[in-house]
C-alpha positions in Angstrom: -0.3 -11.5 23.5 -0.2 -9.2 26.6 -3.3 -6.9 27.2 -2.8 -3.6 29.0 -5.1 -0.8 30.1 -5.3 2.4 28.2 -5.9 5.9 29.6 -9.7 5.3 29.3 -9.6 1.9 30.9 -10.1 0.0 27.6 -7.8 -2.9 26.9 -4.8 -2.6 24.6 -4.2 -5.5 22.3 -3.1 -6.4 18.8 0.4 -5.4 17.9 1.4 -4.0 21.3 4.5 -5.2 23.0 5.7 -4.6 26.6 9.3 -4.4 27.7 8.6 -5.4 31.3 6.2 -8.0 32.7 3.5 -6.5 34.9 2.5 -7.9 38.3 -1.1 -8.8 39.1 -3.4 -5.8 38.5 -6.4 -5.0 40.8 -9.7 -5.4 39.0 -11.3 -2.3 40.4 -9.3 0.4 38.6 -6.6 0.2 35.8 -3.3 1.3 37.2 -0.7 3.5 35.4 2.0 1.7 33.6 5.7 2.1 34.6 7.0 0.1 31.7 7.9 0.8 28.0 5.3 0.2 25.3 6.0 -0.3 21.6 2.9 0.2 19.5 3.4 -1.2 16.0 0.9 0.7 13.9 2.1 -0.4 10.4 4.2 -3.4 9.4 5.3 -3.5 5.8 2.0 -1.8 4.9 1.4 -1.1 1.2 0.4 2.5 0.4 -0.4 3.1 -3.2 -2.7 4.9 -5.7 -5.5 2.8 -7.1 -8.4 4.9 -8.5 -10.2 1.8 -9.8 -10.9 0.5 -6.2 -13.7 1.8 -4.0 -11.1 3.1 -1.5 -13.4 5.5 0.3 -15.3 2.7 1.9 -12.5 0.1 2.2 -11.2 -0.9 5.6 -8.5 -3.6 5.0 -7.8 -6.6 7.2 -4.9 -4.6 8.7 -7.4 -2.3 10.3 -6.4 0.8 8.3 -9.2 2.6 6.5 -8.3 3.9 3.0 -9.4 7.2 1.4 -8.4 9.4 -1.5 -7.8 6.3 -3.8 -5.6 4.7 -1.2 -3.3 7.7 -0.4 -4.8 8.5 3.0 -5.0 5.8 5.7 -6.5 6.2 9.2 -6.9 4.0 12.3 -7.5 4.5 16.0 -5.3 3.0 18.7 -5.7 2.9 22.5 -3.1 4.9 24.4 -1.4 3.4 27.5 -1.8 5.1 30.8 1.1 6.6 32.8 1.3 8.4 36.1 4.0 10.7 34.7 4.2 12.0 31.2 6.3 9.4 29.2 8.7 10.1 26.4 6.8 9.5 23.2 8.6 8.8 19.9 7.1 8.3 16.4 9.2 6.3 14.0 8.7 5.6 10.3 10.6 3.2 8.0 9.9 3.5 4.2 10.8 1.6 1.1 9.7 2.2 -2.5 7.5 -0.6 -3.9 8.1 0.7 -7.4 7.4 4.4 -7.2 10.6 6.1 -8.4 9.7 9.7 -7.5 10.1 12.0 -4.4 6.8 12.5 -2.7 5.6 14.4 0.4 4.1 12.4 3.3 2.8 12.9 6.8 2.1 11.0 10.0 -0.7 13.0 11.6 -3.0 13.0 14.6 -6.7 13.7 13.9 -8.6 15.6 16.6 -11.1 13.9 18.8 -14.5 15.3 19.8 -14.8 17.8 16.8 -15.2 17.7 13.1 -12.0 16.8 11.2 -10.9 15.7 7.8 -12.8 12.4 8.3 -16.0 14.4 8.4 -15.5 17.2 5.8 -12.3 16.8 4.0 -13.0 14.3 1.3 -16.1 15.4 -0.6 -16.5 18.2 -3.1 -19.7 19.6 -1.7 -18.3 20.4 1.7 -14.9 21.8 0.7 -16.1 25.3 0.2 -17.6 25.6 3.7 -15.0 23.5 5.4 -11.8 23.7 3.3 -9.9 21.5 5.6 -7.3 24.2 6.1 -7.8 26.2 9.3 -9.2 26.0 12.8 -12.9 27.0 12.9 -14.4 28.2 16.2 -17.8 29.5 17.3 -17.0 31.3 20.5 -15.3 28.8 22.7 -16.7 25.8 20.8 -14.4 24.2 18.2 -16.4 23.4 15.0 -13.5 22.1 12.9 -9.9 21.3 13.7 -7.2 20.5 11.2 -4.8 17.6 11.5 -1.7 17.9 13.7 1.4 16.6 11.9 3.5 14.4 14.1 6.1 13.8 11.5 6.4 15.2 8.0 8.6 13.3 5.6 9.7 13.4 2.0 10.3 10.1 0.2 13.6 9.7 -1.6 13.8 8.6 -5.2 13.2 4.9 -5.3 15.0 3.7 -2.1 14.7 -0.1 -1.6 13.0 -1.1 -4.9 15.6 0.4 -7.1 18.6 -0.1 -4.8 19.4 -3.5 -6.2 19.0 -2.6 -9.9 22.4 -3.3 -11.4 22.3 -0.6 -14.1 21.8 2.1 -11.4 25.2 1.4 -9.9 26.5 3.3 -12.9 24.9 6.4 -11.3 26.2 5.8 -7.8 28.9 8.3 -6.8 32.2 6.8 -5.7 31.8 8.1 -2.2 28.7 6.0 -1.6 29.5 2.3 -0.9 26.0 1.1 -1.7 22.4 2.3 -2.2 20.4 2.1 1.1 17.6 -0.4 1.3 15.2 1.9 3.3 15.0 5.3 4.9 14.1 5.8 8.6 12.8 8.9 10.4 12.1 9.6 14.1 10.5 12.5 16.0 10.0 13.2 19.7 6.3 13.9 20.2 6.3 13.9 24.0 5.0 17.5 24.1 1.8 16.1 22.5 1.2 13.4 25.1 -2.0 15.0 26.5 -3.2 15.7 22.9 -3.1 11.9 22.1 -6.0 11.4 24.5 -7.3 8.0 25.6 -7.6 6.8 22.0 -5.5 8.4 19.2 -6.7 8.4 15.6 -3.6 8.4 13.4 -3.5 9.3 9.8 -0.8 8.4 7.2 -0.7 10.5 4.0 1.5 9.8 1.0 1.3 11.8 -2.2 1.9 8.9 -4.5 0.3 8.7 -7.9 1.5 5.2 -8.9 -0.1 1.8 -8.4 3.3 0.6 -7.1 3.6 3.1 -4.3 5.6 2.4 -1.1 5.7 0.1 2.0 5.8 1.6 5.5 6.5 0.6 9.0 5.1 2.9 11.6 5.7 2.7 15.4 4.8 4.9 18.4 7.0 4.2 21.4 6.2 5.1 25.0 9.1 5.2 27.5 8.2 5.5 31.2 9.8 8.3 33.1 10.4 8.2 36.9 7.9 10.0 39.2 9.0 13.6 40.0 8.6 15.6 43.2 6.8 18.4 41.3 4.6 17.1 38.5 5.0 18.8 35.1 2.2 21.2 34.2 -0.5 19.8 32.0 -0.1 20.8 28.4 -2.8 21.8 25.9 -2.6 21.6 22.1 -4.7 23.6 19.6 -4.4 22.6 15.9 -4.4 25.9 13.9 -3.8 25.2 10.2 -2.8 22.5 7.7 -2.8 23.2 4.0 -1.6 19.8 2.8 -3.9 18.2 0.1 -5.5 15.4 2.2 -8.9 15.5 0.5 -9.5 13.8 -2.8 -11.3 16.9 -4.2 -9.1 19.4 -2.5 -6.9 21.7 -4.6 -3.2 22.1 -3.8 -3.1 25.3 -1.6 -1.7 28.2 -3.6 -3.7 31.0 -1.9 -0.5 32.5 -0.5 0.1 33.9 -4.0 -3.0 36.1 -3.5 -3.1 37.0 0.2 -2.0 36.1 3.7 -3.7 33.3 5.6 -5.2 34.5 8.9 -6.5 32.2 11.6 -8.5 33.6 14.6 -8.0 31.6 17.9 -10.3 32.0 20.9 -8.5 30.9 24.1 -10.9 30.1 27.0 -8.1 30.2 29.5 -4.7 31.8 30.1 -2.0 30.0 28.0 1.3 29.9 29.9 4.6 29.4 28.1 2.9 29.2 24.7 4.8 27.8 21.8 3.8 28.0 18.1 5.0 25.0 16.0 5.3 25.8 12.3 6.2 23.5 9.4 6.6 24.7 5.9 7.6 23.0 2.6 7.3 24.4 -0.9 6.5 22.1 -3.9 6.0 22.0 -7.7 6.7 24.7 -10.3 9.6 22.9 -12.0 12.9 24.8 -12.1 11.5 28.3 -11.6 8.7 27.5 -9.2 8.3 27.7 -5.4 10.1 24.3 -4.9 13.3 25.7 -6.2 13.0 29.5 -5.4 13.6 30.8 -1.9 10.5 32.4 -0.5 10.4 34.4 2.7 7.7 33.5 5.3 6.3 36.3 7.5 4.4 35.2 10.6 2.6 37.6 13.0 0.7 36.9 16.2 -1.8 39.6 17.2 -0.2 41.9 14.6 3.3 41.6 16.0 6.0 39.8 14.0 6.9 36.5 15.6 8.9 34.8 12.8 10.5 35.9 9.5 12.5 33.2 7.8 13.1 31.4 4.5 12.6 27.6 4.5 15.5 26.3 2.5 17.7 23.2 2.4 21.1 23.3 0.6 22.4 20.0 2.0 20.4 17.7 -0.1 23.4 16.0 -1.6 24.0 14.4 1.8 20.9 12.2 1.1 22.3 10.8 -2.2 22.6 7.2 -0.9 18.8 7.1 -0.5 18.1 8.2 -4.1 19.0 5.5 -6.6 16.4 6.4 -9.2 17.1 10.1 -9.2 17.8 11.7 -12.6 21.5 12.4 -13.3 23.2 14.7 -15.7 26.6 16.2 -16.3 27.6 19.7 -15.1 30.8 21.6 -16.0 33.2 22.4 -13.1 36.8 23.5 -12.7 39.5 21.8 -10.6 43.2 22.7 -10.5 42.9 24.7 -13.6 41.2 21.9 -15.6 37.6 21.9 -16.9 35.8 18.7 -15.8 32.3 17.2 -16.3 30.8 16.2 -12.9 27.6 14.2 -12.3 24.8 16.0 -10.5 21.5 14.3 -9.4 18.1 15.9 -9.1 18.0 14.8 -5.5 21.1 17.0 -4.9 19.4 20.3 -5.7 18.4 22.7 -3.0 14.7 23.0 -2.2 12.2 25.0 -0.2 12.5 23.5 3.3 13.1 19.8 2.3 15.4 17.3 0.6 14.3 14.0 -1.0 14.7 11.5 1.9 14.5 14.0 4.7 12.1 14.6 7.5 10.9 18.1 8.1 11.0 19.3 11.7 8.7 22.2 12.8 10.2 25.6 13.8 9.3 26.3 17.4 8.4 29.9 18.2 8.0 30.9 21.9 5.1 33.3 22.4 5.2 33.7 26.2 2.0 33.9 28.2 -1.2 34.5 26.3 -4.3 36.0 27.9 -7.7 34.4 27.4 -9.8 35.8 24.6 -9.4 36.2 20.8 -5.9 36.1 19.1 -4.9 35.9 15.5 -2.1 34.1 13.6 -1.2 35.5 10.1 1.0 33.7 7.6 2.2 35.6 4.5 4.5 34.4 1.7 4.6 37.5 -0.5 6.6 35.9 -3.3 4.6 32.7 -3.6 3.6 31.8 -7.1 0.1 30.7 -8.3 -0.8 27.1 -9.3 -1.1 26.3 -13.0 -1.2 23.2 -15.2 2.4 23.8 -16.2 3.7 25.2 -12.9 2.0 23.5 -10.0 3.2 25.7 -7.2 1.8 25.1 -3.7 2.9 25.3 0.0 2.2 22.6 2.6 1.9 24.6 5.8 1.1 23.2 9.2 0.9 25.0 12.6 -0.3 24.2 16.1 -0.1 25.9 19.5 1.0 24.2 22.7 0.9 25.8 26.2 0.8 25.0 29.9 -2.5 25.1 31.8 -2.2 26.0 35.5 
């Protein structure tokens, strides 16, 4: 196994593979890499719900620490050093291990050097003071920072585990030659290169409530870029908000039904070419809830509107090949003057910003140059509905700011 230096000078080992063979390295200082690195973070890793196990103190032999009854996994990885910002790609391959439902999931980056979900997000007595939702600052000092989502994904109905079940072929549309064995997602996260730091702590969240759960492969790829005459400006990243239910005692976030969410941000320097990255998906509520009802989102920065849009996907039928265990029923349609019964699957239905089997890319909102000092982000969803036992409405919202530092 090849060992390579990380940004901090620590050795990279374990499941790290190098595309090129390095020449002899001087012992005094670790050099930058000019080769491609593939970091295999998960290999056929089982993620499932098991409340009977003492998950909150369990670190398995694969190095991943489990929390929230096995639904949240975290592990730290050394980051390779490059003289020029590399192209960084996150990839996930998922298969059902027996869970037949569609579930939300996330590959996230936990902040270093400040309190995070690992400190305050998993116990009931700290949730009121640190709800694990928004950035918390005291002057220029960051007291709490939420997770940055590298890739949000939605599991399809039963891909892999149910793809070979013979009886489910009766539900397969004629235009699909076969059920897929897995689903694969990929996201370019090169703009977060500096945020990864010397050692990145990754988190994987999967909202499964079954003991069968899923199996995942997770990779982070680093591709070397050639040296440039003018180096690219250094980028900073500030995590602003994440409302996903990562904590075992955390309630699904339905506060948008009562008021807007505001996040104050104190910039200690001028932020050049600032970009707000915003991810939104609505869930729950059955047929009349926020998952199936379009809801407009209204974002303001320092009181000025910066984005008004409705997260909505009406192309979910294009993911049908990943959804063998989706419920199916007949619907009446008309063709050439005849009345026909046509099959429709639950996975075909339009939803609030997602489809079963899809990844959810953030909306990028250019904010221009921002002066140092206090700013405020406000997120309002005026038609959001409250959470109840019969209609479990909630919104998973994530936002972070990136900018150039000169």
